[in-house]
N, C-alpha and C positions, 0 to 999 in steps of 0.2 A: 208202666212196669217199674218196680222198685229196683234202682241200681246202686243203692247206698251200700249194699253188702257185696257187690261184685268185685271190689278191689281195683276198679278202673279209675285212673286219675290222669289228668293232663300233666305230662312231664315238662319241666322247665325247658325253654328253648336254649339252643347254643351247644357248642362242642363240649362244654364242661359238665353237662348233666349225665351223660352216659357215653361210653366209647362206642365207636362204630361196630366193633366186633360183638359187643354185648347186644346191641340192637339187632344185628343180623342173626345172631343165635336165637334170640327170643322170637323174632319174626318167623324164622324157619319152624320152630316148635309150634307156634300158634297155627301156622299154615297146615301142619300135619294134623293137628287136632281138628281144625276146621274142616279139612278134607274128609276125615273119617266120620265126623258128625254129619256133614252134608250128604255123604254117600248113603247114610242110613235113614235120612228123612227127606221130606218133600222140599224143593228148592224155592220156598216162599217164606218171607219173614213171619207171616202169621202162624206158620207151622213150626217155627223154631222154638226150641226149649230155652230155658234160661242159660244153660251152658253154651248152646250154640250162639245165642245172642251176645253173650259176654265175649266169646271168641271172636265174633265178627267185629264187635266194638273195639277190642284190643288191637286187632289187625288194622282197622281203619285209623285209629289214633296213631299207631306206629308209622303207617304210611304217610299220614299228615305231618308227623314230626320229621320224617325224612325229607319231605318236600320243604318244610320250613328251614331245616338245616342247609339244604342246597341253596335256598334263597338267601340265607344269611351269608353263605360263602360268596355268592355272586355279588351281594350288596357290598360286602367288605372289599371285594376286588374292584368294584366300581368306585367306591369311596377313595381307595388308594390311587386309582387312575385319575380321578378328579383332582385329588391333592397334588399329584405330579403335574397335571396340566396347569393348575393354578400357580404352582411354583414357577413353571416355565413362562407363564404369562407375565408374572411379576418381573422375572428376569428380562423378558422382552420389553416390558414397559419401562424398566429402568434403563435398558440400552437405548430405547427410543428417546427417553428423557435426555440421556447424554448426547444423542445425535441432534436433538432439537436445540440443546444448549450450544453445541458446537456450531450448528448452522447459524444460530442467532449471533454468536460471537464473531463468526466469520463475516456475516453481513455487516455487523457493527464496525469491524476493522476495515472492511471495504469502504464503508461510508466515511469513516474517519480519514482513510487514505485519500479518498476523493476530495474531501474538504481541505486536507493538507496540501494536495496538489494545486487546488484552486488558490489557496492562500499563498503558496510559494510563487505561483504564476503572477498573482497580483503584486507581491513584493518585488519580484523581478521586474515587472513593468514599472513599478514605482521607482526602483533603483535606476532603471534605464532612463526614465523621464528626468529624474534628478541629475543623473550623470550628463544627460544632454543639456539640461539647464545650466549646470555648472560649467560645462564646456563652452557654452555660448557666453556666459559671463566672463570666463577667462579670456576668450577670444576678443571680447569687447575691450577688456582691460588692456590686453596686449596690443590692441589696435592703435594705441598711442605710442607704441615702442618700435624701435628698430634695433637690430643686433649687428654689431660691428665685429668682424672676424679677421684676425691676423694683424691688428694694429700693435706695433711693438710696445712692450711693457717695461717699466722700471719702477723701483721701489719708492722713488720720491715724486712720482707723477701726481698731478691733480687731474683725475679722469674727467671730471665735469668741465674744467676749463679747456682741456684738450679738445673735447667734443664741441664746445662752443666755438673754438677757433676754426675747426673744420667746417662747421655749419656757416659761419660768417664768411670765411675766405674762399671756400670752394663752392658753396651753394648760394651765397649772397642772401642769407636769411638772418634775421635779427638774433643776437646772442641769447636773448630771453625766450627764444623759441623752445629751448630745451629746459625742462623742469629739473631733470636729474639724470645722472649717468654714473654707472659703477660696473666694475668687473664682477663676473660670476664664476663660481667653480674654484677648485683647488689650484694652487700654483704648481706649474710643471714647466717642462722645457719650452713648450709652445706658449705664445701669449694667450691669456684668458680672454674669453669673449667679453664685450662691453654691451650692456643694456642701456640704451639711450631713450629716455621718455620725453615726449614732446608735450607742450601745453595744448597745441592745436593740431587736429588731424590734417588740415590742409597743408601745413608746413611739412608734416611727415610725408604726405603724398608727393610734394615737390621733390624731396630727396629720393624717393623711390623711382620717380620718372626719370631723373637725371643722373642717377648713380652710375649707370653703365658707361655713359659718355665721360663723366667727370673723373671717375676713378679707374679708367682703363689702363693707366700706367702705374697705378699704385699696387703695393703688395698686399693690401687689405681690401676687403669688400664689405658692402652693407646689404643686409637681407632682412626679411620680416622676422619678427619674434614669434615663433610658432609655439603652440601648446605641445605637450608631450604626445598627445594623440595625433595632432596635425603633423608633427615631425615623423612619426611612425608611418603615417599614410603617404607622406611625401617620399620617404625612402622606398616604399613599395612601388610608387609611381615613377621613380627615377628611370628605370630601364625603358619604360614606355615613352616617357618624355624625351629621352635621348633619341629614340628611333623616330619620333615625330619631328624633332628638330632636323634630323638628317633627311627626312622626306620633304622638308621645306614648309612644314606647318608651324603654327604658333601655339604651342601648348603653354598653359599657365596653371599654376596651382594656387588656389585662393580659398581660405576658410575651410580647409579640409577637403576640397573638391578639385577635380581636374577639368579644365576647360580647353578645348581645342578650337581655335578660330572663333571663340565666343560661345561655343556649344559645349554643354557639360557632357563628360564622358566617363564611363566607369574606369576606375583605377586598375581593376583586374582584367579588363578587356585586352585582347591581343591586337 
């Protein structure tokens, strides 16, 4: 059948080709014409006239265009929804990226903190070891010394000669037993202490063993030359040592440690 003169053409898709009101009006008009034609003829395509067939084709194309318009609206809506979801996904991925970066930074800081703690612990151990080593060296050096407390002082004295006189006349030791002697500290009302250094440890031990008996009537006394740490520990041990003496025991403080009847005891014990 020749349809080149029917005037039927495929309209462009999209809302811009024709308004919905125009399509509805045209469709209603065609429906009326089609109904009147079909009522007067048999309901088979073979029996349709050219006018009936044109009306059918116009109606069919209009219905198809309406469906296409509906599909386009739905597609546009889906595309908009997809764009929204993609935008949200990008935001979430960005947020997750920040979170991953934060977790990584936190883990790095924890690792660095652990390394620093280990390093600090190692340094503290090294400092403690060095401090112990230096303490022992100072104790060894002071092991040749004795400290004289309360010996009267005057500006014209010769401290070394005075100590040699004491060692010779009171302890019957050679004058050359002493290498050096000098007072320490700032001048004040009370006599300053004297540090007396011996050449030989045995001579020093003689003085320590006999000092209580020989100097019992003197106003001065002789004691060991303690390091600052030993002096602090001895002050802490003083109340306990006093109580032990009162109990008839024999406490001794030596090299920073307290011994009771020859057995080491904790300074802080009761």
